Backbone as numpy.savetxt, mean C-alpha at the origin, in Angstrom:
# Nx Ny Nz CAx CAy CAz Cx Cy Cz
0.85 10.68 -16.40 2.54 10.55 -15.62 2.40 9.44 -14.56
3.62 8.29 -15.24 3.64 7.56 -14.71 4.09 7.00 -13.63
3.26 6.48 -12.29 3.67 6.69 -10.99 4.68 5.38 -10.86
5.33 5.92 -9.69 6.23 4.32 -8.55 5.38 2.62 -8.80
4.15 3.19 -8.59 3.50 1.92 -8.63 3.18 1.24 -9.50
3.14 1.69 -11.43 3.20 1.16 -12.45 4.37 1.33 -12.67
5.39 1.53 -12.13 6.84 1.28 -12.56 6.93 0.06 -12.11
6.68 -0.45 -10.30 7.61 -1.96 -9.78 5.95 -2.68 -10.10
4.99 -2.37 -10.55 3.85 -2.83 -10.83 3.20 -3.47 -9.45
2.70 -2.61 -8.59 1.65 -2.60 -7.43 2.18 -2.58 -6.11
3.99 -2.39 -6.14 4.40 -2.63 -4.63 3.61 -2.03 -3.75
3.07 -0.76 -3.86 2.40 -0.41 -2.27 0.65 -0.49 -2.74
0.08 -1.70 -3.29 -1.17 -2.29 -3.40 -0.51 -3.97 -2.78
0.50 -4.57 -3.06 1.54 -5.40 -2.39 1.29 -5.15 -0.75
2.44 -4.14 -0.60 2.29 -4.30 0.76 1.09 -3.60 1.72
0.78 -3.06 1.45 -0.46 -2.79 1.85 -1.17 -3.98 2.31
-1.30 -5.32 1.54 -2.55 -5.81 1.67 -2.02 -6.95 2.47
-0.28 -6.61 2.38 0.48 -7.68 3.92 0.13 -7.02 4.87
0.16 -5.92 5.33 -0.59 -5.15 6.38 -1.80 -5.33 7.20
-3.02 -5.27 6.38 -3.99 -4.93 6.76 -4.97 -5.97 5.41
-4.34 -7.04 4.43 -5.73 -8.27 4.05 -7.01 -8.81 5.00
-7.63 -8.73 4.71 -8.73 -9.44 4.86 -8.51 -10.68 4.70
-8.53 -12.09 5.06 -9.04 -13.40 5.53 -9.67 -13.69 4.34
-8.76 -14.31 3.17 -9.19 -14.86 2.16 -8.69 -16.42 2.39
-9.70 -17.73 2.04 -9.74 -18.48 2.03 -9.59 -19.28 0.64
-8.63 -20.46 0.96 -8.53 -21.76 -0.43 -7.25 -21.00 -1.49
-6.09 -20.51 -0.41 -4.96 -19.75 -1.52 -3.91 -20.75 -1.31
-2.94 -20.47 -2.47 -1.66 -21.56 -2.31 -0.95 -20.20 -3.16
0.66 -21.01 -3.28 1.24 -20.27 -3.72 1.92 -21.39 -4.94
1.63 -21.91 -6.19 2.22 -23.09 -6.93 1.20 -24.11 -6.03
0.29 -24.62 -5.68 -0.30 -25.75 -4.72 0.36 -26.70 -4.44
1.06 -25.65 -2.83 2.00 -25.89 -1.87 1.20 -24.72 -1.06
1.26 -25.30 0.10 0.84 -25.05 1.68 -1.00 -24.28 1.34
-1.64 -25.11 0.64 -3.24 -24.50 0.22 -3.53 -24.05 1.81
-4.49 -23.27 1.93 -5.06 -22.90 2.86 -5.66 -21.46 2.86
-5.49 -20.53 3.87 -5.68 -19.65 4.06 -5.08 -18.56 4.60
-5.20 -17.02 3.94 -4.41 -15.92 3.85 -4.80 -15.22 4.87
-4.51 -14.17 5.34 -4.68 -12.61 5.54 -3.43 -11.78 5.84
-3.86 -10.34 5.85 -2.71 -9.49 6.08 -2.04 -9.69 7.77
-1.01 -8.66 8.35 -0.92 -8.98 9.67 -2.07 -8.31 10.72
-2.51 -6.78 10.62 -3.49 -6.89 11.51 -4.83 -6.71 10.14
-4.92 -7.63 10.19 -6.82 -7.10 9.34 -7.65 -6.24 9.60
-7.72 -5.10 10.72 -8.39 -4.50 11.03 -8.09 -3.22 11.31
-6.21 -3.16 10.97 -6.09 -1.92 10.87 -6.72 -1.22 9.64
-5.88 0.23 9.78 -6.83 1.27 8.86 -5.27 1.97 8.25
-5.38 1.65 6.58 -4.21 2.36 6.34 -4.75 3.57 5.76
-3.64 4.71 5.76 -4.17 6.24 4.58 -2.66 6.71 3.59
-3.02 6.41 2.42 -1.87 5.85 2.09 -2.01 7.46 0.90
-0.78 8.06 0.85 -0.63 9.16 -0.62 0.83 9.48 -1.34
0.29 9.28 -2.69 1.51 9.10 -3.60 2.20 11.17 -3.27
3.24 9.96 -3.05 4.92 11.28 -3.34 5.87 11.11 -3.89
6.29 9.93 -4.50 6.72 9.10 -5.36 6.93 9.47 -6.92
7.56 9.93 -8.44 7.16 9.13 -9.26 7.99 9.02 -9.75
7.92 8.54 -11.52 9.24 8.37 -11.93 10.55 9.02 -11.96
10.26 10.28 -11.32 11.70 11.13 -11.80 12.21 11.29 -10.30
11.39 10.34 -9.50 11.99 10.33 -7.82 11.44 11.21 -7.24
11.67 10.73 -5.79 10.28 11.62 -4.52 10.89 13.50 -3.63
10.44 13.82 -4.35 10.85 15.30 -4.20 10.29 15.75 -2.58
10.86 16.23 -1.85 10.44 17.07 -0.46 9.47 17.70 -0.96
9.14 18.80 -1.35 8.04 19.23 -1.79 6.52 18.92 -1.92
6.31 17.25 -2.41 5.56 16.67 -2.79 5.42 15.85 -1.35
6.48 15.41 -0.52 6.36 14.68 0.69 5.63 15.18 1.93
5.69 16.46 1.94 5.90 17.89 3.28 4.17 17.66 3.00
3.89 17.98 0.75 2.49 17.89 0.47 1.49 16.76 1.53
2.28 15.82 1.54 1.10 14.94 1.62 1.25 14.37 3.02
2.29 14.91 3.88 1.88 15.52 5.35 0.85 15.88 5.53
0.68 17.25 4.80 0.19 18.64 5.16 -1.53 17.94 4.89
-1.41 17.01 3.75 -2.65 16.96 3.24 -4.01 15.21 4.33
-2.72 14.82 5.18 -3.20 14.24 5.99 -3.27 14.64 7.02
-2.56 15.25 7.76 -2.92 15.59 9.47 -3.65 16.32 9.04
-3.61 17.51 8.03 -4.69 18.93 8.11 -5.91 18.97 7.38
-6.07 18.28 6.37 -6.70 18.47 5.51 -7.96 16.76 5.63
-7.35 15.79 6.18 -7.59 14.23 6.03 -8.40 13.80 7.55
-7.41 14.70 8.46 -7.55 14.90 9.69 -6.98 12.85 9.71
-6.29 12.62 9.69 -5.31 11.23 10.11 -4.54 11.21 10.59
């Protein structure tokens, strides 16, 4: 089954790297502003659970993700 991540071209991956991305040297945007880039808090730790699919975000899937994170994974 396709996920929203696939439908929106890696939005979750992009958002996660904006928050927690490590330092990368030699980056630029179309050769403008060349230098280094890093996420807002590179030392952060993320726990990401899939709850939405192309047919939407069901309450049951959201609650299951909370259970997985809190009970099963100890996040």
